[in-house]
N, C-alpha and C positions, 0 to 999 in steps of 0.2 A: 878196556876197563875190566878190572879184576872182579871176580865174584865176591859176594858178601863174606865178611869175617865176623859179622854180628851174630850173637847168640841170644835169642829171645829169653826173657825171664818168666817164671811162674806159668809155664806151659800148661801143665795138668790142672792147676788151680783155675786158670782162665777158662779152660774148656768145661770143667765141672760147674763153675759158677754161672756160665751163660746157658747151660742146660740145652745145648743145641740138639736138634733132631733132623733126620733126613727130610729134605725139602725146605728147610728154613732159609730165610734170607738174612744175611749178616753184613754189616758195614764195619770193616776194619779201618778206623779213621787214621791210623798211623802205620803205613806199610813197613817202613824201616827195612830190616833185612829180610822180611817176608816170612819169618818163622810162624807168627800167629796166623797170618793169612793162609798158609799151607795147612795148618792145623784145622782151621775152620772149614776150609774147602773139603778136607777129608771127612769132617764130621757131617756136613750137610749133604754130601753126595752129589750125584749127577742131576738130581731133581731140585737141588738147592742152588743158591746163588751167593757169591761173596763179592762185594764191591770194596776195593781197597784204595785209600787216598794217601797221598804224600805230597808235601809241598816241595820236596827235594827231588828234582828230576833225575839226579844221579842214582837215587835209591830205586826209582822205577826202572831205570836202564839196567841196573844190576840184576833186578828181579827178572827182567825180560831175557837176560842171558840164560838164566835157569830155565825159563819157559822154552827157549829154543832147544835146549838139550833134553827136555823131557816131553815126550809126545803126549802124555796124558794132560799136562798143563796147557800145552799148545792147543789141544782139542777143546779143553774147557774154555779157553779164551775165545776160540772161534765160535763156540756155541753159546756164548754169553753167560756161562756159569761162573766165570771169573772175569772181573772188570777192573782195570787199573786206571786211576784218574789223578792227573797232576793238579792237586788243589790243596789248599789249607783246610784243616779239619774244622776251622771256624765257618767254612762255607758248606758244611755238610747238608744243609737244607737245600741249597741250589744243586748240589751234586745229586742228591736223591731225586729231585724233580727232573733233572736232565736224564737221569737213568731210568725214569718211569716208575719210581718207587713212591708209594703213598705212605706205607708203614712197613716196618721191618721187625724181625723177631729178636734181633740182638744188635747191639752197638758196642764196640770195644776201642779203647785208646791206650797206647803205651806212650807215656809222656817223656820217656828217656831218649837221650841222644844215642844213636847207634855207634858201634865201634868203628864202622866205616867212616862216619862223619868225623869222629874225634881223631882218627889216625890220618885223615886227609889233611896234610899241612896247608894246602891251598885254601882251606876254609877258615883257618885261624881260630879254631875252637880249642886247641890244646896249648897249654903253657909249657909243654915239654918239647914241642917242635916249633921251629922258627918259620912262621908263615905270616901272611898279610893279616892285619887286624880287620877282618871282615865279619865273620860269625853269622852271616845271613844263611838260613836254610834255603830260602827261595831267593836265588840271586838275580831275579828279574827286577827287583825294586827294593826300596827301603834304605834307611840309614845304616851305615856300617859301624862297627865298634870303634874304628879309627875316628869317625866323625864325632862320636860321643866323647871320647877321651881328649880330643883336640879342640872341641868347641864348647862343650857344656861348661857352665860356671862351676867354680869349686864347690859351692853349696849344693848344687844339683848332683854333682858326682858323689859327694859324701852321703847325701840322702839315698841315692841309688845303691851304693855299696852296702849301706846299713839295712835299708828296707828289703831289698831283693837278694842280698847276699848274706845278711845277718853277720856282717863283718864289724867287729867291735872297734877296730882301728880305722874305720871308714874316713874320719876327718883327717887323720894323719896321712893316709894313702892319697886322698884327694888333693891335699896340700902338696905332696911330693909330685904327683902327676902334673899339676899346674906349673910347678917350679921348673920341671924338665921341659915341658912343652913351650915355655917361653924362649928356650934356646933352639929347639927343633921339634918338629911334629913327630908324634908316634906313628910308626909305620908297621913295625913287626911285633909279633907276640912275645918273643923272649925278652925284648927290652922292657916292655910293660911289666912282665912277670918279675923281672929283676928289681924294677923300681918299687913294686908292691912289696917284695921281700925285704928290701932295705928300709921300708917305712914301718915295718912291724918289728918290735923288739926281738932281739935274737933269742932270748930265753923263751919267748912265746912261740917262735917258729920251731924251736926244738921240741916243745911240748905237743904241738899239733900233730895229729895223725895223718893229715893231708898236706899237700903242697901249700905254701903260704898264699899263693895267688888263686887258690881254688874258689874262694868265695867271691872275689872280685870278678873273675871270669864267668862265674855263674850269673852274677848280677848283670853283666854286660850281655850275655846270651839271652837272658830273659827280656831285657829292654830292646835289643836289636830285633828280636822276633816277636815282640808283644805277646809273650807266652801267657801271661795271666789274662789279658783281655781276650785272646783267642780261646783260651780254655773256657772262660765264662760263656762266650758266644756259642761254643760247641755244646756245652752242657744244656743250655736253654733250648737249643734246636733239637737236640737228641731226644729229650723227653717227649716232644710232640711227634717224633717219628716212630716211636716204639708202639707196637701193638699191645693191647692189654695182656699182661703176663710176660711181656718181653723184658729182657734185662740189659742194663747198661753196666759195663765194667771199665774201670779206669785204674791204670797203674801209674803212680806218681813216685818221684825219686827225691824230693826234698819237701820240707815242711810247708813252704808257701803254696805249692801245688796241692798237697794233701789237704791243707786247710780250706782251700777253695772248693775242692770236691766234697769234703765232709760237710761244710756249711751249706752248700747247694743241696745236697741230698736231704739234709735236715729240714731245710726250708720247704722243699717239695713234698716232704712227708707230713709237714705240719698242716698245710691247708689254710685254715682261717688265720688271718693276721690282724684281727681286730684288737684294739687296746684292751688290756686286762679288765678295765673298769666297765666295759660294755656288758650288759646283762645277757644279751643274745647276739649271735653273729649277724652282721649286716653286710659283710664283704662277699658272702656266698662262695668263697673259695673252698675247694675240697682238695684233699691230698692227691697228688699226681703220682707219687712214688711210695713204695713201702720198703721197709728195711729187709735186708737179706741176712746180714750178719752185723753184730754190734761193733766188733773190732776189725781193723784191716787185716788182710791176709798177708803174711810175710814169707820169705823164702826159708826153706828148711836148711839145717846146717850142711847137709850134703850138697844142696844146690849152691850155697855160698862158697863152698870149697871148690866146686867145679866151675862156678861163674861168679867171681868176686863182686861184679857190678850189681848183683842181685841183692846184696846185703842191705841196701837202703830202699829197696822197692816195697811199696805198700799198695795192695790191690783192694779196691772197694767195689761192691756191687749194690745196685738198687733195682727194684722191679716195678714196672709200670702198673698202676692200679687199673 
């Protein structure tokens, strides 16, 4: 297995926003290429601890290759300063308990797919390489993208493409998919991508800045990996794991993810959710988070030039009350 080709985004901003100190304990909920994990490990030092999760075993294996080649990292793992866990970040509570953690000083998640995953044609995540229609990050279980496009009703496909992909031609694409699958089942990514392209007016395809299949593949990835549901479960558990003053940072890459993060932070900052007509609070709920910055942090022009995938990244922070 090759070493990672993935380049983490918003490195300096992530480190500054989490305000890490020597001796802190951090959970990197999405190991990916390991860039943020290495940054956090360096920041907390030998007296600190970094626990990194990933639902993709291949990502963990790639990181272990680097560990073997660097004595400092190998020593950190042996001494428990660095721990890798094969788990979905939606299970962060169980991982923390199994790792002996009651509360931590910081939690971080980068919701983007790594370059390693996109370029691995066997995953079926790319519409530019011909691979199986799988798209599962954790290939131990779950429905594949092939199952969705070959089995789901036309109305459900149209709703998926529109709601999770923001695809304006969702109905036309769903109709085209169902027409083709009556003749034969979808198996490979390039065939699906071509059906999507043909279902969208040529003039629209020419105007789009991205590949015509981008939004449909995004929607399928979200559905296959239950990304929205897992994100909500991750956020809920993270708040309770943070020590007072501890910070939670999340990088999102599309509007659906960012909306979930923004609305969750807002709800946790509000506290009381009694109806407006109530003269006094009866719910007894108090704010659990406080705002760190009003607007999301985005990549600088220089970073976008050096790493184009950073152009859509939005980083938000909240602090535990």
